[in-house]
C-alpha positions in Angstrom: 97.2 93.7 96.6 95.5 92.2 99.4 93.1 89.6 100.1 89.7 91.0 102.6 86.3 89.1 103.2 83.4 91.2 102.2 82.8 91.3 106.2 86.3 92.4 107.2 84.9 96.4 107.1 85.6 99.0 109.2 82.2 101.3 110.0 82.7 103.7 107.1 85.8 104.6 109.1 83.6 107.3 109.8 84.1 107.1 113.0 86.4 105.3 115.8 85.1 101.7 115.4 84.3 100.1 119.3 84.0 96.9 118.2 87.2 94.5 117.5 86.1 91.1 115.8 88.6 89.0 117.2 88.4 86.2 115.1 89.8 88.7 112.3 93.0 88.5 114.3 95.9 87.8 112.0 99.2 87.8 113.7 100.3 90.9 114.5 97.7 92.8 112.1 93.8 93.0 113.4 90.8 93.6 111.0 88.4 95.9 113.5 85.3 96.4 112.1 81.4 96.1 113.1 79.3 93.7 109.6 77.7 96.9 108.5 80.8 98.8 107.6 82.0 100.1 103.5 85.6 101.1 104.5 87.7 98.2 105.3 90.7 98.7 107.6 93.7 96.4 109.3 95.9 98.0 112.4 99.0 96.6 112.7 100.2 97.1 115.8 104.4 96.2 117.2 105.9 99.7 118.2 106.5 100.8 120.9 106.0 104.5 120.9 104.5 106.6 118.5 105.1 106.8 114.3 106.2 109.5 112.3 106.4 108.5 109.4 104.8 105.1 107.0 105.3 104.3 102.9 104.4 101.7 100.8 106.5 99.4 99.6 107.2 95.9 97.8 104.6 97.1 95.0 102.3 97.9 97.9 102.4 94.1 99.6 104.8 95.5 102.5 105.5 99.0 104.2 108.0 101.1 106.0 107.4 102.8 109.2 109.5 104.7 111.1 108.9 105.6 115.1 109.7 107.6 118.8 110.5 104.1 120.0 114.1 104.7 118.0 113.7 102.4 115.5 112.6 101.0 111.4 110.2 98.4 110.6 109.5 96.5 107.4 105.7 95.1 107.9 103.9 92.6 105.9 101.0 93.9 104.9 98.9 90.5 104.3 99.9 89.3 107.6 100.4 91.8 109.6 103.9 90.4 110.8 107.4 92.0 111.3 109.8 91.5 108.1 112.3 93.2 110.1 113.4 95.5 112.3 116.1 98.4 112.2 117.9 99.5 115.1 120.9 101.5 115.2 119.3 105.1 116.1 120.0 106.0 119.8 117.0 108.9 120.3 113.7 109.2 118.0 113.8 109.1 114.1 111.5 111.9 112.9 111.5 110.1 108.9 112.4 107.1 107.3 112.1 107.1 103.2 112.9 104.0 100.6 114.3 104.0 97.6 112.5 102.9 94.4 114.1 99.8 94.2 113.1 98.6 97.8 116.8 97.8 98.5 117.6 100.9 100.7 116.0 103.2 102.9 117.5 106.1 104.8 116.1 107.9 107.8 116.7 111.0 110.1 116.9 110.9 113.5 117.2 113.2 116.8 120.7 112.1 117.5 121.5 114.4 114.3 122.0 111.5 112.1 121.1 110.5 108.2 121.5 107.4 108.0 121.3 104.7 104.9 120.0 100.8 105.8 120.4 97.3 103.5 116.3 96.7 103.8 117.3 92.9 103.4 120.5 92.7 105.7 119.5 95.7 108.0 123.3 96.8 107.9 124.0 100.6 108.1 125.4 101.3 104.7 127.0 104.6 106.0 125.6 108.0 108.1 126.0 111.0 107.9 125.9 113.8 110.4 124.0 117.5 110.8 124.7 119.9 113.4 121.2 119.6 115.4 118.2 116.8 114.8 117.5 115.8 111.3 114.0 116.6 110.8 113.0 114.8 107.6 115.5 112.9 104.5 114.5 111.3 101.6 115.7 109.4 98.6 115.6 111.2 95.1 113.3 109.1 92.1 116.7 107.8 90.8 117.6 106.5 93.8 121.0 108.5 93.6 120.2 111.0 95.9 119.9 111.9 99.5 118.4 115.0 100.6 117.9 116.0 104.3 117.1 118.8 106.4 117.5 120.1 110.0 116.7 122.4 112.7 119.6 123.9 114.4 121.4 125.2 111.4 118.4 125.4 109.0 120.9 123.1 106.7 119.7 120.9 103.7 122.3 119.2 103.0 122.4 115.7 99.4 124.2 113.4 99.8 125.6 110.3 97.8 123.7 107.2 98.2 127.1 105.3 96.9 128.9 106.4 99.5 127.7 109.3 101.6 129.6 112.0 100.3 127.9 115.1 101.2 127.7 116.8 97.8 126.0 120.1 99.2 125.2 122.1 102.1 123.2 124.6 101.8 123.0 126.2 105.2 120.3 129.2 106.3 118.5 127.5 103.8 115.5 128.6 105.5 114.9 131.1 108.2 113.7 128.7 110.9 113.6 124.6 111.0 113.2 122.7 107.4 110.1 120.2 108.6 110.3 118.2 104.8 111.9 117.6 101.9 111.2 116.0 98.3 112.5 115.6 95.3 111.3 116.6 92.1 109.7 114.1 89.8 113.2 114.5 87.5 114.7 115.2 90.5 116.4 118.5 88.7 114.7 120.0 92.2 114.3 119.4 95.9 111.3 121.4 97.8 111.3 122.2 101.5 109.3 123.3 103.4 110.1 125.3 106.9 108.5 126.6 110.6 109.4 129.8 108.9 105.7 129.5 106.5 107.7 129.4 103.4 108.3 126.8 100.6 111.4 126.7 98.7 112.6 124.9 95.7 115.9 124.6 95.4 117.4 123.8 91.6 120.0 121.4 91.6 121.8 121.7 88.7 122.5 125.6 89.0 122.7 125.6 93.4 119.7 128.5 93.2 116.7 128.5 95.4 114.1 129.4 91.8 111.0 129.2 93.5 109.9 130.8 97.5 105.9 130.5 97.4 104.6 132.1 101.3 100.5 131.2 101.4 99.9 130.1 104.9 99.8 131.8 108.1 101.6 129.0 110.1 104.7 126.0 110.1 104.4 124.5 106.6 104.6 120.7 107.7 105.2 118.8 104.6 105.3 118.9 100.3 104.8 116.4 97.6 104.6 116.5 93.8 102.4 115.4 91.1 104.2 112.6 88.7 103.7 115.0 85.6 105.1 117.6 88.3 103.0 119.7 87.8 101.0 121.0 91.0 102.7 120.9 94.3 101.2 120.4 97.7 101.7 122.3 100.8 100.0 121.0 103.9 100.5 123.5 107.0 99.6 123.8 110.9 97.0 125.8 109.4 94.8 123.0 108.7 95.1 124.2 105.6 95.9 122.5 102.2 97.6 124.6 99.4 98.0 123.3 95.2 100.7 125.7 93.4 100.5 125.7 90.1 104.2 124.9 89.8 105.1 123.6 85.6 103.7 127.0 84.5 104.3 129.8 87.3 100.6 130.8 87.5 101.0 130.0 91.2 103.0 134.1 90.5 99.8 136.0 89.5 96.7 133.8 90.7 97.7 132.1 93.8 97.2 129.0 95.3 93.9 126.7 95.0 93.4 126.6 98.8 91.5 123.1 100.3 89.6 123.7 103.6 87.0 122.2 105.7 88.8 119.0 105.4 90.5 118.8 108.6 89.8 120.3 112.6 93.5 120.4 113.6 97.4 120.7 112.3 98.7 118.8 109.2 101.1 116.4 109.1 101.8 114.7 106.0 100.1 115.0 102.2 100.4 112.4 99.5 99.5 112.6 95.5 98.3 109.3 94.0 100.7 108.2 91.0 98.2 109.4 88.7 97.6 112.6 90.4 93.4 112.4 90.9 93.5 111.7 94.3 95.2 113.6 97.9 95.7 112.1 101.5 96.4 113.9 104.0 96.8 113.6 107.7 96.5 115.5 110.7 96.4 116.2 114.6 92.6 115.8 114.7 93.7 111.5 114.3 92.1 111.8 111.2 92.9 111.1 107.0 91.0 112.7 104.7 91.4 111.3 100.9 90.5 114.2 98.2 88.9 114.5 95.3 92.5 116.4 93.5 90.5 117.2 90.0 87.8 118.5 91.2 89.9 120.1 94.8 87.1 118.7 97.0 87.1 116.7 100.1 85.9 112.8 99.2 86.3 110.6 102.9 87.1 111.5 106.3 88.7 108.1 107.6 88.4 108.1 111.3 89.8 105.5 114.1 93.7 106.3 115.3 93.5 108.0 118.9 97.0 109.7 119.0 98.4 112.7 115.9 98.4 111.1 112.4 101.9 111.5 111.6 102.6 109.6 108.0 100.2 109.0 105.1 100.3 106.9 101.9 98.1 105.6 98.9 99.0 102.2 96.8 99.7 102.8 92.8 95.8 101.3 91.8 94.9 104.1 94.7 92.7 100.9 96.5 94.3 101.1 100.1 95.3 104.4 102.3 98.3 104.0 104.9 98.3 105.8 107.9 100.9 106.1 111.1 100.2 107.2 114.5 101.1 108.9 118.0 99.0 105.8 118.6 101.2 103.0 117.8 99.3 101.7 115.4 99.7 101.6 111.7 96.5 101.5 109.4 95.1 100.1 106.7 92.2 101.6 104.6 91.0 100.0 101.9 88.9 102.5 99.6 88.0 101.0 96.4 84.8 101.0 97.3 84.4 104.4 98.2 82.4 106.1 95.6 79.5 105.0 96.2 79.6 105.3 100.1 76.2 107.8 100.8 78.2 110.2 102.3 80.5 110.7 99.2 77.8 110.8 96.8 76.4 112.6 98.8 79.7 115.5 98.9 78.7 114.8 95.2 75.8 115.7 94.7 76.7 119.4 97.3 79.2 119.8 95.3 77.3 120.5 92.7 79.8 119.7 90.1 78.4 119.5 86.2 80.3 119.6 82.9 78.3 122.0 80.1 79.4 121.0 77.2 79.5 124.1 74.2 79.7 124.6 70.2 83.5 125.6 70.8 86.3 123.6 71.5 86.2 123.8 75.3 84.4 121.8 78.2 83.7 124.4 81.2 83.3 123.4 84.7 80.9 125.6 86.9 81.7 125.1 90.6 80.6 126.7 93.2 80.3 129.8 91.3 83.1 130.0 89.5 84.1 129.3 86.2 87.0 127.3 85.7 87.7 125.6 81.7 89.9 122.8 80.8 91.0 122.9 77.4 89.0 119.9 75.2 91.3 118.1 73.0 90.3 117.5 69.0 
């Protein structure tokens, strides 16, 4: 995606970089690093206020961000240049999400609007309105629908992308403010999280809520599905991530797998890699954590932001992490060599992960005194 000089590295991204190499300035993007660092990071500046959401797009060559400065920006990640600034909201923009074909994007705002834009021209195609602040928005995976959530009437709406028609309106969908929404990969369900500490999965076809999960002890701030739709991750202000097996319904009897000891502050955002092997989370503790989603352990902590991290994403090739923060910056982290970082290698040793081969057609994994088995294909 990006060509980077071998010297352009951040100090393992485990500590805030104080040394900035002035020679690496590249328009609005700057490689900020120490010479012997092991994780590369580019810092991109342009927003005038804190960033609320960030997403890779155009085959990971660009990024889309939203901000408290009432704008959204499309960035070129190679140069760090602003390709286009989208102006039209009158108050804070809470979220943004681009369509699968990169031709449109949706944004939500404190001005109570859901706005769909033409990416190339910057024109507003249509706007829909909630009774209160619109806290979240997302495109469906087929690009035909947009979902949004609000705070005043705790409503979830589904809109037609073609003409902005409101297809569904579920007032009091939750008992408190809706904090995030996400379509399932097959677009048959919409997941929402809320300040009422619950996560709901709504069936698009029947129009009914089919799943309600409760496990967190504080506000649930974000959610994301794996591409195979087997697992759902929820992030919370209780500093934990929870992984729910929603494909088999095993969570009903066994509950979630809880990821702890990753963040010291409330978690704001989460995102699975396309292959489901990695999970990325952002937090108000100003860090980004990369998790080994298969073994459910923390892999690497990325430090450098000086404000709340409010949005994260991961590239399709699992080599780059994108993060946006209240410190007004976008950071692009290169983690392709992270398996060779001493702290990552040490974490693997500490985990004590062992694969034990036995005569029966199963593989057994022993981890932290828990016995977990996986079917072994013949």
